[in-house]
All heavy atoms as an XYZ file, in Angstrom:
905
protein
N      83.387    102.873    100.613
C      83.050    104.312    100.382
C      82.251    104.847    101.565
O      82.453    105.983    102.009
C      82.261    104.449     99.121
C      81.792    105.881     98.913
C      82.730    106.825     98.457
C      80.525    106.286     99.155
C      82.356    108.126     98.302
C      80.114    107.566     98.929
C      81.063    108.509     98.509
N      81.397    104.053    102.215
C      80.560    104.503    103.325
C      80.901    103.699    104.568
O      80.227    102.732    104.878
C      79.066    104.290    102.919
C      78.145    104.750    103.957
O      78.521    105.228    105.057
O      76.924    104.589    103.783
N      81.922    104.082    105.308
C      82.305    103.277    106.491
C      81.268    103.348    107.572
O      81.260    102.391    108.392
C      83.621    103.969    106.939
C      83.700    105.295    106.258
C      82.843    105.189    105.025
N      80.381    104.257    107.611
C      79.372    104.296    108.623
C      78.434    103.071    108.393
O      78.106    102.383    109.389
C      78.559    105.664    108.627
C      79.505    106.755    109.121
C      77.332    105.559    109.560
C      78.904    108.154    109.012
N      78.019    102.884    107.178
C      77.168    101.750    106.932
C      77.854    100.423    107.235
O      77.212     99.530    107.751
C      76.682    101.717    105.455
O      75.806    102.743    105.195
N      79.131    100.357    106.930
C      79.912     99.114    107.268
C      79.913     98.912    108.707
O      79.644     97.784    109.158
C      81.282     99.261    106.640
C      82.220     98.060    107.133
C      81.285     99.276    105.136
N      80.191     99.906    109.481
C      80.252     99.742    110.965
C      78.898     99.330    111.539
O      78.788     98.443    112.364
C      80.758    101.046    111.629
C      82.258    101.318    111.483
C      82.560    102.744    111.896
C      83.051    100.346    112.317
N      77.824     99.975    111.008
C      76.480     99.638    111.479
C      76.162     98.157    111.150
O      75.579     97.453    111.982
C      75.482    100.599    110.862
C      75.571    101.969    111.394
C      74.715    102.972    110.722
O      74.379    102.801    109.511
N      74.382    104.064    111.393
N      76.539     97.693    110.007
C      76.293     96.307    109.616
C      77.054     95.362    110.474
O      76.568     94.313    110.953
C      76.552     96.068    108.117
C      76.340     94.641    107.660
C      74.865     94.114    107.800
O      73.942     94.903    108.042
O      74.688     92.898    107.662
N      78.330     95.611    110.674
C      79.134     94.697    111.519
C      78.556     94.635    112.951
O      78.443     93.515    113.515
C      80.598     95.212    111.609
C      81.398     95.044    110.323
C      81.065     94.213    109.270
C      82.669     95.635    110.028
N      82.032     94.309    108.279
C      83.044     95.129    108.771
C      83.448     96.479    110.710
C      84.227     95.523    108.120
C      84.621     96.873    110.101
C      84.994     96.400    108.834
N      78.170     95.760    113.428
C      77.599     95.734    114.794
C      76.216     95.191    114.869
O      75.807     94.588    115.887
C      77.566     97.205    115.397
C      78.996     97.711    115.724
C      78.962     99.225    115.961
C      79.530     96.945    116.956
N      75.509     95.165    113.776
C      74.192     94.521    113.706
C      74.339     92.999    113.915
O      73.547     92.396    114.601
C      73.511     94.787    112.344
C      72.062     94.206    112.264
C      71.541     94.351    110.880
N      72.204     93.484    109.895
C      71.980     92.166    109.766
N      71.178     91.522    110.578
N      72.622     91.416    108.857
N      75.394     92.450    113.332
C      75.501     90.955    113.350
C      76.318     90.479    114.535
O      76.385     89.237    114.779
C      76.170     90.418    112.066
C      75.274     90.787    110.853
C      77.555     90.913    111.776
N      76.972     91.351    115.313
C      77.701     90.981    116.506
C      76.727     90.892    117.664
O      75.890     91.771    117.813
C      78.843     91.948    116.763
C      79.522     91.726    118.107
C      79.883     91.897    115.639
N      76.905     89.867    118.485
C      76.086     89.737    119.693
C      76.387     90.849    120.687
O      77.496     91.395    120.737
C      76.402     88.403    120.385
C      75.981     87.210    119.649
C      76.303     85.946    120.414
C      75.899     84.683    119.603
N      76.250     83.457    120.338
N      75.400     91.279    121.470
C      75.682     92.268    122.498
C      76.806     91.821    123.407
O      76.877     90.650    123.761
C      74.299     92.328    123.268
C      73.278     91.936    122.288
C      74.001     90.881    121.420
N      77.702     92.708    123.665
C      78.939     92.373    124.428
C      80.073     91.879    123.569
O      81.174     91.671    124.082
N      79.781     91.573    122.266
C      80.816     91.112    121.335
C      81.742     92.245    120.853
O      81.530     93.434    121.197
N      82.714     91.887    120.039
C      83.722     92.785    119.626
C      83.799     92.845    118.071
O      83.647     91.835    117.412
C      85.091     92.414    120.161
C      85.176     92.455    121.642
C      84.868     91.353    122.435
C      85.502     93.651    122.340
C      84.892     91.397    123.852
C      85.572     93.680    123.699
C      85.260     92.600    124.429
N      84.185     94.020    117.583
C      84.602     94.218    116.183
C      86.064     94.638    116.252
O      86.398     95.648    116.911
C      83.710     95.238    115.453
C      84.276     95.574    114.117
C      82.302     94.841    115.436
N      86.919     93.882    115.558
C      88.365     94.138    115.530
C      88.774     94.655    114.152
O      88.394     93.972    113.150
C      89.106     92.850    115.899
C      90.586     92.981    115.824
C      91.335     93.256    116.978
C      91.257     92.741    114.623
C      92.696     93.352    116.925
C      92.657     92.857    114.576
C      93.391     93.167    115.750
N      89.411     95.769    114.093
C      89.770     96.369    112.804
C      91.256     96.801    112.821
O      91.709     97.294    113.841
C      88.933     97.567    112.538
C      87.475     97.336    112.395
S      86.579     98.899    112.340
C      86.497     99.204    114.117
N      91.922     96.615    111.718
C      93.179     97.277    111.429
C      92.978     98.151    110.219
O      92.560     97.664    109.173
C      94.288     96.301    111.160
C      94.536     95.339    112.415
C      95.620     97.014    110.810
C      95.591     94.371    112.299
N      93.110     99.456    110.403
C      92.856    100.379    109.317
C      94.151    101.010    108.800
O      95.073    101.188    109.697
C      91.911    101.541    109.834
C      90.543    101.040    110.169
C      90.383    101.015    111.713
C      89.503    101.898    109.560
N      94.268    101.270    107.525
C      95.518    101.881    107.016
C      95.615    103.328    107.492
O      94.654    104.093    107.496
C      95.350    101.831    105.484
C      93.851    101.830    105.298
C      93.304    101.089    106.481
N      96.822    103.668    107.965
C      97.055    105.058    108.452
C      97.525    105.952    107.261
O      98.411    105.582    106.515
C      98.113    104.991    109.542
C      98.231    106.248    110.289
N      98.793    107.398    109.751
C      97.806    106.626    111.535
C      98.771    108.353    110.670
N      98.171    107.948    111.758
N      97.011    107.153    107.191
C      97.326    108.084    106.124
C      98.798    108.285    105.903
O      99.295    108.360    104.780
C      96.579    109.374    106.388
N      99.547    108.334    106.989
C     100.931    108.661    106.916
C     101.802    107.473    106.691
O     103.036    107.545    106.440
C     101.437    109.357    108.204
C     100.721    110.619    108.544
C     101.244    111.722    107.677
C     100.623    113.054    108.176
N     100.215    113.946    107.175
N     101.241    106.253    106.683
C     102.035    105.032    106.557
C     101.691    104.158    105.360
O     102.209    103.058    105.235
C     101.876    104.177    107.883
C     102.401    104.878    109.082
C     102.344    104.021    110.307
N     102.129    104.851    111.440
C     101.116    104.831    112.314
N     100.150    103.994    112.107
N     101.021    105.657    113.290
N     100.806    104.666    104.516
C     100.481    103.903    103.292
C     101.358    104.447    102.177
O     101.351    105.638    101.863
C      98.991    104.129    102.917
C      98.664    103.459    101.591
C      98.099    103.562    104.052
N     102.112    103.547    101.519
C     102.984    104.016    100.461
C     102.260    104.737     99.414
O     101.177    104.381     99.017
C     103.634    102.666     99.945
C     103.431    101.729    101.040
C     102.211    102.117    101.771
N     102.824    105.832     98.910
C     102.300    106.617     97.810
C     101.050    107.399     98.146
O     100.484    107.965     97.238
C     102.080    105.763     96.527
C     103.357    105.084     96.103
O     104.432    105.709     96.219
O     103.285    103.937     95.585
N     100.549    107.346     99.315
C      99.334    108.101     99.679
C      99.727    109.510    100.076
O     100.491    109.660    101.060
C      98.582    107.433    100.815
C      97.276    108.126    101.226
C      96.261    108.125    100.099
O      95.665    107.108     99.816
O      96.110    109.230     99.464
N      99.226    110.468     99.340
C      99.584    111.886     99.623
C      98.423    112.668    100.149
O      98.591    113.818    100.528
C     100.088    112.528     98.313
C     101.218    111.812     97.594
C     102.535    111.924     98.414
C     103.662    111.381     97.608
N     104.040    109.995     97.929
N      97.235    112.112    100.154
C      96.099    112.831    100.649
C      96.111    112.908    102.159
O      96.514    111.969    102.841
C      94.793    112.143    100.176
C      94.658    112.088     98.685
C      93.410    111.343     98.294
N      93.590    109.886     98.612
C      92.585    109.035     98.660
N      91.416    109.355     98.381
N      92.851    107.784     99.035
N      95.577    113.947    102.726
C      95.414    113.982    104.229
C      94.239    113.110    104.645
O      93.432    112.694    103.771
C      95.112    115.480    104.482
C      94.455    115.956    103.244
C      95.136    115.199    102.098
N      94.169    112.863    105.895
C      92.996    112.068    106.410
C      91.716    112.820    106.046
O      91.659    114.025    105.967
C      93.122    111.921    107.917
N      90.694    112.020    105.789
C      89.374    112.572    105.462
C      88.838    113.325    106.731
O      89.396    113.254    107.783
C      88.411    111.490    105.043
C      88.762    110.895    103.736
O      89.414    109.857    103.680
N      88.412    111.521    102.680
N      87.696    113.959    106.566
C      87.140    114.641    107.667
C      85.828    113.923    108.108
O      85.227    113.162    107.314
C      86.677    116.099    107.285
O      85.689    116.046    106.319
C      87.882    116.904    106.798
N      85.456    114.093    109.297
C      84.225    113.493    109.823
C      83.010    113.959    109.039
O      82.102    113.257    108.701
C      84.053    113.742    111.383
C      82.813    113.010    111.900
C      83.978    115.179    111.655
C      82.955    111.500    111.923
N      83.083    115.277    108.641
C      81.930    115.822    107.893
C      81.765    115.111    106.535
O      80.662    114.813    106.075
C      82.102    117.321    107.614
C      81.974    118.096    108.860
O      81.313    117.675    109.817
O      82.557    119.218    108.965
N      82.898    114.756    105.866
C      82.808    114.002    104.657
C      82.246    112.659    104.821
O      81.423    112.172    104.052
C      84.217    113.930    103.938
C      84.050    113.156    102.606
C      85.431    112.943    101.910
O      86.294    113.824    102.020
O      85.613    111.859    101.362
N      82.694    111.935    105.862
C      82.181    110.597    106.090
C      80.675    110.623    106.404
O      79.943    109.707    105.919
C      82.914    109.960    107.309
C      84.438    109.778    107.071
C      85.029    109.074    108.300
C      84.769    109.051    105.818
N      80.210    111.624    107.101
C      78.788    111.743    107.402
C      78.027    112.018    106.087
O      76.927    111.462    105.784
C      78.484    112.804    108.441
C      79.022    112.362    109.772
C      76.988    113.125    108.535
C      79.116    113.445    110.823
N      78.600    112.933    105.259
C      77.976    113.293    103.940
C      77.923    112.030    103.025
O      76.990    111.897    102.232
C      78.726    114.422    103.294
N      78.964    111.238    103.012
C      78.906    110.026    102.227
C      77.759    109.114    102.679
O      77.050    108.528    101.853
C      80.249    109.209    102.410
C      81.456    109.783    101.741
C      82.562    108.832    102.013
N      83.850    109.395    101.707
C      84.986    108.737    101.768
N      84.981    107.481    102.186
N      86.117    109.260    101.461
N      77.571    109.005    103.938
C      76.517    108.154    104.492
C      75.131    108.675    104.141
O      74.231    107.922    103.794
C      76.712    107.977    105.993
C      75.681    107.052    106.601
N      75.665    105.689    106.326
C      74.685    107.323    107.474
C      74.652    105.137    107.016
N      74.028    106.097    107.644
N      74.957    109.990    104.243
C      73.627    110.572    103.957
C      73.379    110.802    102.467
O      72.291    111.296    102.114
C      73.321    111.777    104.832
C      74.170    113.031    104.477
O      74.699    113.135    103.323
O      74.275    113.906    105.327
N      74.400    110.539    101.634
C      74.185    110.681    100.225
C      74.472    112.026     99.565
O      74.277    112.160     98.372
N      74.912    112.963    100.351
C      75.210    114.314     99.812
C      76.589    114.385     99.243
O      76.935    115.317     98.536
C      74.962    115.428    100.833
O      75.852    115.159    101.993
C      73.554    115.440    101.316
N      77.416    113.399     99.494
C      78.754    113.304     98.879
C      78.793    111.972     98.167
O      78.532    110.879     98.749
C      79.822    113.286    100.016
C      81.210    113.468     99.496
C      81.811    114.662     99.420
C      81.935    112.332     99.186
C      83.164    114.787     99.004
C      83.283    112.426     98.701
C      83.902    113.714     98.611
N      79.140    111.986     96.878
C      79.096    110.794     96.021
C      80.462    110.252     95.717
O      81.477    110.986     95.911
C      78.402    111.186     94.687
C      77.049    111.863     94.811
C      76.014    110.910     95.156
C      74.643    111.608     95.157
N      73.700    110.966     96.000
N      80.533    109.022     95.219
C      81.859    108.475     94.871
C      82.618    109.335     93.923
O      83.799    109.447     94.006
C      81.595    107.054     94.326
C      81.255    106.015     95.306
C      81.080    104.653     94.712
C      80.723    103.631     95.757
N      80.630    102.299     95.224
N      81.929    109.881     92.972
C      82.628    110.673     91.962
C      83.088    111.997     92.508
O      83.933    112.725     91.888
C      81.708    110.999     90.781
C      80.382    111.626     91.051
C      79.223    110.612     91.350
O      79.514    109.427     91.576
O      78.111    111.059     91.391
N      82.803    112.344     93.790
C      83.279    113.537     94.482
C      84.657    113.350     95.142
O      85.274    114.305     95.569
C      82.285    114.065     95.502
C      81.009    114.505     94.865
O      80.993    114.965     93.714
O      79.981    114.395     95.558
N      85.122    112.071     95.223
C      86.401    111.798     95.867
C      87.495    112.304     95.042
O      87.499    112.116     93.799
C      86.545    110.290     96.072
C      87.937    109.926     96.621
C      85.476    109.743     97.056
N      88.402    113.056     95.629
C      89.580    113.611     94.975
C      90.722    112.578     95.058
O      91.277    112.381     96.106
C      89.988    114.931     95.642
C      91.220    115.523     95.014
O      91.781    114.984     94.058
N      91.663    116.685     95.544
N      91.030    111.966     93.914
C      92.048    110.906     93.911
C      93.480    111.455     93.730
O      94.422    110.727     93.723
C      91.707    109.907     92.813
C      90.562    109.056     93.211
C      89.293    109.229     92.743
C      90.542    107.970     94.113
N      88.492    108.273     93.278
C      89.185    107.561     94.118
C      91.492    107.327     94.850
C      88.829    106.435     94.921
C      91.131    106.274     95.612
C      89.796    105.827     95.694
N      93.620    112.793     93.580
C      94.904    113.358     93.415
C      95.817    113.015     94.590
O      95.411    113.279     95.735
C      94.826    114.893     93.222
C      96.153    115.492     92.888
C      96.013    117.008     92.595
O      94.894    117.468     92.260
O      96.989    117.708     92.831
N      96.927    112.432     94.337
C      97.855    112.066     95.377
C      97.668    110.651     95.897
O      98.314    110.228     96.821
N      96.640    109.964     95.347
C      96.362    108.584     95.844
C      96.899    107.568     94.828
O      96.357    107.423     93.728
C      94.869    108.383     95.988
N      97.969    106.935     95.133
C      98.530    105.882     94.257
C      98.601    106.310     92.824
O      98.039    105.724     91.939
C      97.727    104.592     94.400
C      97.655    104.086     95.793
N      98.710    103.488     96.430
C      96.649    104.202     96.701
C      98.347    103.143     97.668
N      97.100    103.567     97.882
N      99.200    107.508     92.575
C      99.331    108.020     91.242
C      98.081    108.634     90.678
O      97.957    108.855     89.478
N      97.118    109.008     91.530
C      95.930    109.659     91.112
C      94.864    108.707     90.525
O      93.889    109.127     89.951
N      95.080    107.416     90.674
C      94.175    106.452     90.144
C      93.152    106.046     91.145
O      93.439    105.796     92.287
C      94.911    105.202     89.678
C      95.892    105.478     88.556
C      96.632    104.185     88.210
C      97.640    104.511     87.078
N      98.365    103.323     86.708
N      91.883    105.905     90.649
C      90.772    105.496     91.553
C      90.710    103.954     91.605
O      89.862    103.425     92.322
C      89.495    106.073     91.062
O      89.123    105.602     89.839
N      91.549    103.270     90.936
C      91.437    101.786     90.876
C      92.390    101.067     91.812
O      92.535     99.848     91.754
C      91.634    101.281     89.464
C      93.016    101.654     88.873
O      93.732    102.438     89.523
O      93.322    101.130     87.829
N      93.051    101.780     92.658
C      94.003    101.139     93.524
C      94.189    101.766     94.932
O      94.881    101.251     95.747
N      93.470    102.863     95.168
C      93.618    103.567     96.377
C      92.525    103.166     97.390
O      91.641    102.396     97.092
N      92.622    103.688     98.560
C      91.587    103.531     99.566
C      90.557    104.631     99.435
O      90.930    105.797     99.194
C      92.212    103.592    100.956
C      93.229    102.503    101.248
N      94.585    102.702    101.157
C      93.070    101.216    101.615
C      95.199    101.581    101.448
N      94.319    100.678    101.757
N      89.294    104.282     99.577
C      88.282    105.341     99.528
C      88.494    106.354    100.678
O      88.287    107.553    100.484
C      86.883    104.747     99.678
C      86.398    104.085     98.428
C      86.203    102.721     98.219
C      85.942    104.689     97.184
N      85.763    102.447     96.925
C      85.557    103.655     96.323
C      85.869    106.008     96.782
C      85.067    103.967     95.068
C      85.385    106.290     95.497
C      85.002    105.261     94.636
N      88.831    105.830    101.794
C      88.997    106.695    102.968
C      90.423    106.714    103.427
O      91.079    105.652    103.455
C      88.109    106.184    104.136
O      86.740    106.050    103.636
C      88.104    107.099    105.296
N      90.909    107.876    103.708
C      92.288    108.052    104.246
C      92.114    108.314    105.738
O      91.517    109.307    106.166
C      93.012    109.233    103.564
C      94.421    109.360    104.092
C      92.963    109.062    102.047
N      92.589    107.339    106.530
C      92.350    107.321    107.973
C      93.507    107.747    108.771
O      94.689    107.617    108.351
C      92.018    105.905    108.438
C      90.769    105.310    107.916
C      90.651    104.389    106.933
C      89.437    105.518    108.428
N      89.305    104.059    106.755
C      88.624    104.721    107.689
C      88.959    106.312    109.438
C      87.217    104.763    107.909
C      87.579    106.300    109.714
C      86.761    105.496    108.944
N      93.208    108.248    109.942
C      94.180    108.280    111.061
C      93.365    108.050    112.313
O      92.150    108.024    112.278
C      95.023    109.612    111.178
C      94.167    110.866    111.336
O      93.003    110.771    111.774
O      94.661    111.978    111.072
N      94.014    107.769    113.418
C      93.310    107.356    114.636
C      92.409    108.529    115.157
O      91.191    108.207    115.496
C      94.270    106.947    115.748
C      93.644    106.407    117.038
C      92.664    105.257    116.764
C      94.699    105.981    118.022
N      92.770    109.794    115.180
C      91.898    110.784    115.600
C      90.564    110.865    114.769
O      89.451    111.086    115.348
C      92.627    112.083    115.500
C      94.063    111.679    115.623
C      94.136    110.316    114.966
N      90.652    110.629    113.441
C      89.435    110.616    112.624
C      88.566    109.439    113.042
O      87.312    109.686    113.199
C      89.779    110.443    111.154
C      88.623    110.228    110.192
C      87.612    111.391    110.213
C      89.102    109.981    108.795
N      89.096    108.259    113.278
C      88.304    107.163    113.666
C      87.607    107.375    114.982
O      86.437    107.044    115.213
C      89.005    105.825    113.667
C      88.097    104.681    113.763
C      87.594    104.071    112.626
C      87.625    104.223    115.023
C      86.607    103.054    112.754
C      86.702    103.225    115.132
C      86.222    102.634    114.012
N      88.304    108.017    115.952
C      87.749    108.296    117.296
C      86.598    109.300    117.122
O      85.571    109.129    117.760
C      88.854    108.782    118.210
C      89.815    107.647    118.532
C      88.233    109.433    119.452
C      91.008    108.000    119.371
N      86.748    110.271    116.268
C      85.654    111.234    116.041
C      84.437    110.482    115.470
O      83.269    110.771    115.920
C      86.094    112.338    115.055
C      86.995    113.367    115.630
C      87.375    114.385    114.565
C      88.472    115.303    115.070
N      88.981    116.244    114.035
N      84.677    109.612    114.519
C      83.607    108.818    113.930
C      82.939    107.982    114.990
O      81.687    107.909    115.073
C      84.072    107.960    112.736
C      82.999    107.142    112.080
C      81.964    108.055    111.426
C      83.686    106.257    110.999
N      83.697    107.288    115.848
C      83.133    106.463    116.873
C      82.316    107.306    117.825
O      81.204    106.854    118.248
C      84.234    105.686    117.574
N      82.807    108.502    118.228
C      81.998    109.305    119.101
C      80.728    109.755    118.475
O      79.707    109.790    119.142
C      82.870    110.542    119.533
C      83.989    110.160    120.483
O      83.929    109.142    121.163
N      85.023    110.991    120.516
N      80.761    110.110    117.208
C      79.576    110.530    116.460
C      78.548    109.451    116.443
O      77.325    109.707    116.524
C      79.961    110.994    114.978
C      78.761    111.220    114.141
N      78.070    112.369    114.251
C      78.169    110.459    113.207
C      77.003    112.325    113.376
N      77.097    111.166    112.756
N      79.012    108.158    116.325
C      78.081    107.048    116.264
C      77.754    106.448    117.637
O      77.088    105.453    117.719
C      78.716    105.929    115.361
C      78.888    106.380    113.921
C      79.663    105.257    113.138
C      77.569    106.643    113.226
N      78.350    107.066    118.676
C      78.143    106.561    120.049
C      78.628    105.123    120.261
O      77.962    104.310    120.835
C      76.685    106.731    120.447
C      76.529    106.628    121.953
O      77.413    106.998    122.747
N      75.364    106.130    122.399
N      79.838    104.834    119.644
C      80.375    103.521    119.733
C      81.278    103.429    120.947
O      81.887    104.467    121.383
C      81.218    103.183    118.505
C      80.452    103.226    117.185
C      81.413    102.919    116.004
C      79.284    102.279    117.185
N      81.411    102.252    121.501
C      82.243    101.972    122.646
C      83.599    101.469    122.211
O      83.721    100.312    121.869
C      81.559    101.041    123.602
C      82.332    100.788    124.887
O      83.265    101.520    125.167
O      81.932     99.902    125.616
N      84.642    102.338    122.196
C      86.004    101.855    121.775
C      86.548    101.121    123.016
O      86.748    101.739    124.067
C      86.858    102.973    121.341
C      86.357    103.571    120.000
C      88.326    102.532    121.140
C      87.150    104.762    119.546
N      86.916     99.842    122.803
C      87.415     99.029    123.852
C      88.941     99.180    123.955
O      89.490     99.203    125.070
C      87.001     97.559    123.556
C      87.451     96.549    124.659
C      86.806     96.496    125.840
C      88.561     95.793    124.390
C      87.229     95.590    126.820
C      88.956     94.903    125.352
C      88.285     94.783    126.566
N      89.637     99.270    122.777
C      91.096     99.351    122.769
C      91.522     99.945    121.475
O      90.835     99.832    120.432
C      91.727     97.958    122.905
N      92.685    100.589    121.470
C      93.363    101.087    120.269
C      94.816    100.766    120.359
O      95.365    100.558    121.433
C      93.186    102.642    120.015
O      93.825    103.313    121.115
C      91.723    103.013    119.956
N      95.438    100.723    119.168
C      96.877    100.557    119.103
C      97.413    101.238    117.879
O      96.888    101.002    116.751
C      97.177     98.977    119.027
C      98.602     98.688    118.877
C      98.791     97.138    118.746
O      98.469     96.592    117.723
O      99.257     96.545    119.733
N      98.371    102.093    118.024
C      98.837    102.899    116.933
C     100.342    103.060    117.086
O     100.829    103.770    117.970
C      98.183    104.302    116.890
C      98.415    105.074    115.645
O      98.955    104.466    114.660
O      98.095    106.290    115.639
N     101.150    102.435    116.197
C     100.765    101.639    115.031
C     100.357    100.235    115.427
O     100.574     99.760    116.527
C     102.022    101.613    114.166
C     103.175    101.739    115.219
C     102.606    102.576    116.337
N      99.705     99.562    114.482
C      99.289     98.152    114.695
C     100.537     97.288    114.785
O     101.620     97.606    114.317
C      98.404     97.661    113.570
C      99.155     97.531    112.270
O      99.313     98.557    111.540
O      99.608     96.373    111.937
N     100.389     96.123    115.407
C     101.531     95.188    115.573
C     101.674     94.215    114.459
O     102.632     93.479    114.366
C     101.384     94.410    116.866
C     101.627     95.229    118.093
C     101.600     94.436    119.367
O     101.785     93.203    119.358
N     101.308     95.093    120.531
N     100.686     94.176    113.524
C     100.776     93.233    112.431
C     101.837     93.673    111.416
O     102.808     92.966    111.256
C      99.369     93.087    111.730
C      99.365     92.010    110.654
C      98.063     91.843    110.051
C      98.096     90.771    108.970
N      96.923     90.630    108.248
N     101.609     94.723    110.733
C     102.553     95.162    109.673
C     103.122     96.525    110.124
O     104.300     96.881    109.768
C     101.885     95.275    108.320
C     102.829     95.838    107.291
C     101.363     93.918    107.890
N     102.348     97.347    110.853
C     102.827     98.664    111.312
C     102.489     99.801    110.380
O     102.866    100.948    110.642
N     101.700     99.571    109.342
C     101.270    100.667    108.485
C      99.900    101.108    108.726
O      99.377    101.970    108.031
C     101.461    100.244    106.983
C     100.528     99.148    106.579
O      99.849     98.525    107.409
N     100.467     98.905    105.252
N      99.300    100.619    109.809
C      97.945    101.022    110.108
C      97.816    101.215    111.639
O      98.776    101.310    112.331
N      96.590    101.192    112.106
C      96.285    101.223    113.498
C      95.094    100.300    113.785
O      94.311     99.979    112.929
C      95.964    102.667    113.962
C      94.823    103.333    113.280
C      93.533    103.276    113.822
C      95.000    103.933    112.085
C      92.470    103.850    113.186
C      93.920    104.597    111.458
C      92.640    104.565    111.978
N      95.102     99.848    115.000
C      94.049     98.825    115.444
C      93.049     99.505    116.317
O      93.389    100.363    117.138
C      94.767     97.714    116.254
O      95.742     97.075    115.492
C      93.749     96.700    116.695
N      91.753     99.183    116.044
C      90.654     99.620    116.916
C      89.795     98.389    117.227
O      89.478     97.633    116.344
C      89.851    100.759    116.216
C      88.600    101.137    117.079
C      90.663    101.912    115.797
N      89.396     98.293    118.459
C      88.513     97.234    118.880
C      87.268     97.950    119.477
O      87.396     98.772    120.389
C      89.112     96.273    119.924
C      88.121     95.232    120.378
C      90.401     95.719    119.385
N      86.123     97.662    118.920
C      84.847     98.214    119.381
C      84.066     97.110    120.072
O      83.980     95.990    119.582
C      84.025     98.757    118.223
C      84.709     99.939    117.571
C      82.618     99.195    118.649
C      84.082    100.408    116.282
N      83.524     97.422    121.234
C      82.675     96.467    121.971
C      81.232     96.883    121.777
O      80.871     98.059    122.023
C      82.953     96.528    123.475
C      82.221     95.463    124.211
C      82.734     95.354    125.654
C      81.935     94.267    126.381
N      82.422     94.130    127.733
N      80.396     95.973    121.368
C      78.963     96.232    121.144
C      78.325     96.337    122.519
O      78.519     95.496    123.402
C      78.298     95.148    120.316
C      76.854     95.466    120.043
C      76.206     94.475    119.107
C      74.770     94.804    118.859
N      74.178     93.905    117.819
N      77.575     97.378    122.685
C      76.883     97.600    123.921
C      75.845     96.496    124.221
O      75.292     95.964    123.334
C      76.164     98.983    123.939
C      77.214    100.069    123.792
C      76.588    101.442    123.788
C      77.752    102.402    123.573
N      77.452    103.786    123.721
N      75.763     96.174    125.506
C      74.755     95.187    125.898
C      73.390     95.823    126.001
O      73.313     97.016    126.236
C      75.169     94.511    127.219
O      75.271     95.444    128.199
C      76.413     93.751    127.091
N      72.391     95.012    125.880
C      71.015     95.564    125.927
C      70.593     95.939    127.372
O      71.054     95.521    128.304
C      70.008     94.545    125.359
C      70.363     94.125    123.925
C      69.384     92.951    123.510
C      70.170     95.276    122.993
């Protein structure tokens, strides 16, 4: 629900100069996902607590069910906005990913001290 906290935790445990490798589901390539990509404002509001889990609109997500969808509907531009907001160093991207092709890959390099 709060990807900002997740990214902060991953980067906390990675050594300076280390990498975080992610494959995220792409809004247009997830079967049955009808919602558009989330906004950076919503992700920030989730992190600061002004947007709650019960505020997520599940309409269009896997039949409107909250028990099988993704909390966040991603696309690469949204992730880049989030990375810029958090001052993260994007090392590489790949869209679509080479694993299954329904997502995109982002590699973040933790800044050295």
